[in-house]
VOGU-3710 file (C-alpha; in Angstrom, 3 decimals, decimal comma):
1> mvivlkapvt> 69,929/226,906/293,458  66,560/225,192/293,625  66,474/221,500/294,443  64,592/219,519/291,842  62,081/217,247/293,517  60,654/214,067/292,126  56,928/213,729/291,726  55,080/211,426/294,166  55,097/207,815/293,094  51,964/206,777/291,272
11> rpvsddypnf> 50,146/203,493/291,813  51,721/200,637/289,852  48,259/199,438/288,813  45,687/201,407/286,887  42,171/201,610/288,296  40,745/199,706/285,344  43,068/196,707/285,792  41,082/193,464/286,325  40,170/192,729/289,920  40,575/188,995/290,521
21> tlsprlvvrh> 39,015/189,062/293,987  35,623/188,132/292,560  36,919/186,047/289,673  35,618/182,474/289,331  37,665/179,584/290,638  38,773/176,432/288,913  37,730/173,473/291,088  39,020/169,897/291,044  37,094/167,175/292,880  37,904/163,634/293,937
31> pgytddgtne> 35,789/161,170/291,921  35,548/158,807/294,895  33,468/161,156/297,053  30,039/162,745/296,770  29,526/165,877/294,705  28,901/168,448/297,390  30,708/171,338/299,033  32,914/169,003/301,051  34,581/167,518/297,975  37,030/170,126/296,720
41> llslvatdrg> 40,454/168,620/296,268  41,818/171,833/294,773  40,413/175,325/294,229  42,463/177,891/292,316  41,936/181,511/291,393  41,832/181,632/287,589  44,474/184,255/286,862  46,213/182,989/283,716  43,930/184,987/281,417  41,727/188,023/281,749
51> ldapgvqygl> 38,274/187,973/283,282  36,812/187,474/279,802  38,418/184,001/279,511  39,599/182,889/282,979  41,645/179,750/283,372  44,819/178,176/284,753  47,713/176,464/282,996  46,853/172,787/282,598  50,316/171,571/283,627  50,131/173,433/286,936
61> vhtacaifag> 46,719/171,980/287,838  47,638/168,451/286,757  50,947/168,489/288,648  49,327/169,680/291,879  46,639/166,974/291,701  49,205/164,301/290,882  51,264/165,285/293,937  48,177/165,085/296,166  47,464/161,605/294,795  50,927/160,370/295,743
71> nrfdgwlskt> 52,862/161,355/292,596  50,334/159,792/290,219  51,489/161,651/287,125  49,668/159,056/285,054  46,335/160,543/286,155  44,115/162,788/284,054  41,488/165,505/284,406  37,930/165,012/283,239  34,708/166,988/283,454  32,838/163,885/284,574
81> rdatirgaia> 33,344/161,610/287,545  32,938/158,413/285,560  36,616/158,435/284,499  35,904/159,239/280,861  39,298/159,851/279,309  39,679/163,434/278,197  41,430/164,285/274,960  45,124/165,052/275,165  45,922/168,476/276,593  49,390/169,968/276,382
91> pqdllpvdty> 50,900/171,088/279,715  51,144/174,692/278,489  47,498/174,927/277,393  44,927/176,932/279,303  42,437/174,924/281,339  39,206/176,972/281,346  37,313/177,618/284,558  35,024/174,681/285,316  34,635/171,783/287,743  36,944/168,846/287,008
101> yfhvppdaga> 37,740/165,428/288,471  41,227/164,008/288,804  41,296/160,297/287,961  44,104/157,824/288,457  44,285/154,371/286,861  44,493/151,281/289,053  47,924/150,128/290,075  47,553/147,230/287,648  45,394/146,709/284,575  44,448/148,657/281,486
111> veafanttlt> 43,083/152,157/281,712  40,098/151,137/279,597  39,046/148,614/282,227  39,023/151,382/284,795  36,634/153,659/282,915  33,029/153,852/284,087  33,646/151,708/287,155  33,183/152,488/290,826  36,227/151,808/292,957  37,353/152,586/296,465
121> pypivpnfhe> 38,616/156,182/296,544  42,295/156,433/295,774  44,321/157,751/298,750  45,442/161,343/299,152  48,704/162,512/300,717  47,519/164,968/303,416  50,557/167,212/303,822  54,132/167,909/302,843  55,585/165,931/305,755  53,870/162,734/304,577
131> wtfphartpp> 54,805/163,286/300,936  57,654/161,342/299,358  59,736/163,070/296,721  59,446/161,336/293,303  63,111/160,857/292,476  63,724/160,518/288,721  59,969/160,828/288,083  59,334/164,573/288,102  57,367/165,813/285,057  59,590/166,625/282,044
141> twqapligep> 58,430/170,254/282,021  60,091/170,762/285,416  63,444/169,726/283,958  63,048/171,842/280,803  63,814/175,425/281,998  67,492/176,276/281,928  69,490/176,545/285,157  73,105/177,597/284,746  76,026/175,987/286,515  78,081/178,328/288,724
151> vaplpakhrd> 81,712/178,982/287,825  82,596/178,621/291,509  80,588/177,958/294,683  79,372/181,352/295,854  76,744/182,543/298,330  73,487/183,633/296,689  74,248/187,295/297,420  77,323/187,191/295,194  76,147/184,526/292,763  72,769/186,121/291,893
161> gtcrvtnhre> 73,631/189,779/292,550  70,023/190,955/292,252  66,545/189,760/293,192  65,602/186,937/290,824  62,073/188,355/290,464  62,466/192,152/290,425  66,169/192,527/289,482  66,589/194,986/292,381  69,885/195,084/294,241  68,450/196,443/297,492
171> ptesahiipa> 67,037/195,398/299,873  67,667/191,731/299,119  68,226/188,611/301,192  68,870/184,917/300,733  65,667/182,872/300,494  65,527/179,105/300,895  63,744/177,176/298,166  62,879/174,153/300,315  62,241/175,833/303,687  64,981/175,420/306,250
181> sekdwfarnc> 62,282/174,354/308,703  61,786/171,208/306,585  65,301/169,902/307,215  63,958/166,595/308,586  61,893/166,033/305,440  64,909/167,104/303,394  67,189/164,477/304,944  64,541/161,743/305,064  63,937/162,120/301,323  67,679/162,145/300,492
191> mdnyslsclk> 67,477/165,603/298,920  71,143/166,107/299,801  71,969/163,777/296,899  71,326/166,694/294,526  74,046/168,789/296,150  77,377/169,138/294,356  79,190/169,797/297,612  81,142/166,981/299,207  81,561/168,887/302,456  77,932/168,799/303,611
201> rgqevvngde> 75,514/165,908/303,776  72,128/165,239/305,350  70,194/168,080/306,930  73,028/170,584/306,522  72,532/170,711/302,753  69,177/172,474/303,240  71,265/175,613/303,882  73,518/175,004/300,879  73,895/177,351/297,922  71,882/174,995/295,690
211> nvillredvh> 68,785/175,594/297,851  68,975/179,388/298,043  68,093/182,246/295,707  68,279/185,991/296,192  64,974/187,863/296,586  63,936/191,352/297,558  62,712/191,324/301,161  59,047/192,025/300,404  59,019/189,480/297,562  60,528/186,913/299,925
221> tqwdrmcfsl> 57,706/187,587/302,376  55,048/187,190/299,675  56,630/183,912/298,564  56,595/182,542/302,103  52,937/183,508/302,402  52,289/181,389/299,316  50,987/184,368/297,344  52,853/182,982/294,322  54,864/179,988/293,149  57,795/179,598/290,777
231> vpklidgdtw> 56,759/177,303/287,924  57,878/176,445/284,366  55,844/178,053/281,570  56,294/178,005/277,819  57,714/181,115/276,124  57,442/180,017/272,508  57,950/176,847/270,526  59,499/174,422/272,986  61,395/176,922/275,169  60,412/176,883/278,837
241> awtvhvhkps> 61,238/179,535/281,424  60,941/179,867/285,191  57,936/182,083/285,787  56,000/183,637/288,662  52,456/182,307/289,028  50,384/184,460/291,403  47,742/182,651/293,474  46,481/185,562/295,552  43,584/187,452/293,906  45,448/190,752/294,113
251> qelhalyhnl> 45,352/193,399/291,407  48,768/194,708/292,336  50,581/191,384/292,627  48,986/190,174/289,411  49,937/193,305/287,495  53,511/193,342/288,790  54,496/189,680/288,858  52,031/187,237/287,299  53,621/185,321/284,385  56,789/187,358/284,875
261> qlqpltgvrh> 59,910/185,480/283,782  62,604/185,177/286,444  66,088/186,531/286,117  68,468/183,712/285,094  68,840/181,038/287,762  72,286/179,641/288,463  73,508/176,915/290,756  70,117/175,818/292,137  68,378/172,500/291,509  65,264/171,675/289,491
271> eylfarfawd> 64,322/169,116/292,129  64,328/171,712/294,906  62,026/174,001/292,916  59,636/171,099/292,338  59,602/170,268/296,057  58,911/173,930/296,856  55,940/173,844/294,475  54,545/170,919/296,482  55,172/172,786/299,752  53,229/175,764/298,386
281> ffpllqgflq> 50,230/173,670/297,396  49,676/171,226/300,262  48,011/173,865/302,495  45,267/174,091/299,850  44,127/170,631/300,970  42,766/172,072/304,215  39,339/172,526/302,648  39,294/168,828/301,773  40,553/167,582/305,144  38,617/169,837/307,529
291> rmkqrrlklr> 35,060/168,891/306,469  34,674/166,232/309,196  34,462/163,527/306,525  36,324/160,223/306,530  39,160/160,251/303,998  41,469/157,613/302,630  44,986/158,968/303,197  48,384/157,877/301,969  50,835/158,203/304,846  54,458/157,174/305,152
301> sgvqdvlgld> 53,285/154,266/307,282  50,801/153,102/304,636  47,267/153,751/303,387  44,701/154,406/306,124  41,018/155,314/306,312  41,036/158,263/308,728  37,975/159,552/310,545  36,875/163,085/309,778  37,652/164,298/313,287  41,259/163,153/312,886
311> ckdfcegqgh> 41,794/164,362/309,316  42,107/167,969/310,401  45,138/167,096/312,529  47,155/166,672/309,335  46,611/170,375/308,553  48,516/171,574/311,611  51,741/173,388/310,786  50,958/173,673/307,080  51,720/177,032/305,544  53,432/178,499/308,602
321> grsspsrsts> 56,989/179,658/309,091  59,507/181,306/306,838  61,407/179,589/304,067  64,594/181,078/305,429  65,756/181,775/308,990  67,866/184,681/307,795  65,771/187,361/309,455  64,741/185,428/312,534  67,825/183,740/313,932  69,757/186,977/314,061
331> rkspkrkhgd> 67,111/188,778/316,082  66,632/188,232/319,752  63,778/189,226/321,974  64,227/192,354/324,113  65,371/191,983/327,677  62,699/190,524/329,877  60,875/192,644/332,350  59,396/191,417/335,595  56,639/188,934/334,801  58,115/187,565/331,565
341> iaeegggele> 59,377/184,015/331,179  62,692/183,866/332,991  65,304/181,226/333,381  67,564/181,138/336,368  70,792/182,797/335,331  69,174/185,078/332,713  69,623/184,812/328,958  67,432/185,648/325,967  65,099/183,579/323,864  65,550/183,671/320,128
351> ddadsaisgi> 62,397/184,162/318,093  62,439/181,045/315,949  60,162/182,234/313,169  61,381/179,455/310,895  59,936/176,598/312,921  56,899/176,192/310,663  55,046/174,779/313,670  52,189/176,658/315,287  51,543/176,747/319,012  53,731/176,966/322,070
361> ppevywkagv> 57,282/175,659/321,597  58,596/172,842/323,815  61,246/175,040/325,396  58,551/177,086/327,110  57,545/174,066/329,171  61,109/173,509/330,307  61,846/177,124/331,108  58,610/177,283/333,112  59,675/174,299/335,198  57,033/171,984/333,788
371> gggdtdsedd> 59,145/169,742/331,594  61,453/168,244/334,182  64,164/168,914/336,714  61,559/169,564/339,431  62,163/167,573/342,620  59,425/166,166/344,807  58,679/167,814/348,153  58,838/166,064/351,486  55,058/166,017/351,827  54,673/164,567/348,322
381> psgknrrkrq> 57,453/161,987/347,967  55,670/160,086/345,204  55,292/163,203/343,050  51,550/162,663/342,558  50,592/166,253/343,374  53,432/167,611/341,252  52,333/165,615/338,208  48,755/166,822/338,667  49,942/170,442/338,736  51,977/169,851/335,585
391> adveaeladl> 48,935/168,425/333,804  46,893/171,469/334,818  49,583/173,823/333,549  49,839/172,015/330,220  46,073/172,235/329,811  46,237/175,987/330,391  49,085/176,355/327,922  47,073/174,490/325,306  44,283/177,026/325,681  46,672/179,783/324,630
401> qpisrkrqkc> 46,933/178,530/321,021  47,070/180,198/318,620  48,658/183,399/319,958  51,672/185,437/319,003  55,116/184,688/320,399  55,047/188,003/322,281  51,844/187,049/324,057  53,264/183,593/324,784  56,100/185,268/326,646  53,658/187,429/328,596
411> alretdgeek> 51,395/184,486/329,389  53,705/182,924/331,983  55,610/184,164/335,020  57,574/182,601/337,793  56,747/183,077/341,463  58,239/181,651/344,603  56,709/181,376/348,020  53,918/178,863/348,166  56,032/176,044/346,706  58,547/174,355/348,976
421> rgrtrvqrlp> 62,240/174,484/348,016  61,530/177,497/345,771  60,095/175,412/342,951  58,534/177,208/340,011  54,817/177,761/339,795  53,356/178,899/336,466  50,368/181,242/336,399  48,072/182,277/333,592  47,957/186,019/332,971  44,951/187,760/331,402
431> dy> 44,905/188,228/327,619  45,909/191,684/326,466
//
């Protein structure tokens, strides 16, 4: 009996499908700064319509700008920088490709008095860590899409059953909405108040069922790379649905997922999805903060005018790390060979891919003998020489950024001999 074979899989996208790589971008500028290439508050690939009429949903653009401005949802978009009030635009309407300015009214006074005046630039929140969640003030459209209540508390694997984007059963995994690496932000902003569980409070709730959905593994990866966001979009009339909005100018991702309605969501929280939207968008501020220009920033400590050289520091750690530690905490690095980082007594280092912080982790300093626990020798009772060596080692470690975790492990080794009492000396190995 002849085995019937299946034909090779064809490409999911036809060759004549629009290529958004070269599509125009919708740009939003800050009206308080000069009109040049350094003043791009937001730049988005216009993927909500075809190349014949490119644009982006107005509500998405307005919400992102309002978040950057410190939750100023009372702001508006205009084609001019003189704060001329634009006619009313519905959140679901298409905003055509063009250059816009996001204006916010003064904290006090009529909007009319603000028009056509020159004021000090309003402050911008530079990153997710400095952002404060707007409790009870999220836009109404983010509360409109339906989210079902679970019959009983169940893990996402059993509650959702299939990937919420593709409806596939395999291979799927639990994906955090607010990244688990943001547990400090989660607790500081009292996001645990949206949990129905009475058993967990504070940081622990970031791993709760309300902050997890089931996704196919590759879709989870694309989400963590900020290739798309989950946003509310209008189906018809006044019915809103959770929808995939693709940011990456990819033919394939656009054809497969853009404006695709999600499978029904159950047991998660609208507020967590809104916070994830903000987490997705803050890395887009890098172009605004890395131009070596002084910016007025809104920090948790207050409003500050920050020099251009220091603005770029707020970009560190943005857009890195996974939203879920599910695939990282269970994997451990292979056994160390001679020359790898070693700790007396052995043991393995876990690859913490969910840290969302670039650079060399603090534990490397301690395992290398730099961070402490190193006694002073008899010929250096004050520890002056030891502290100098530590400073030199830290300077060398700083030069290794950014490199992969594997190369970080290969970059250090322990040797005995020249140091009295067998203390650890750290050496720099050549790059591979």
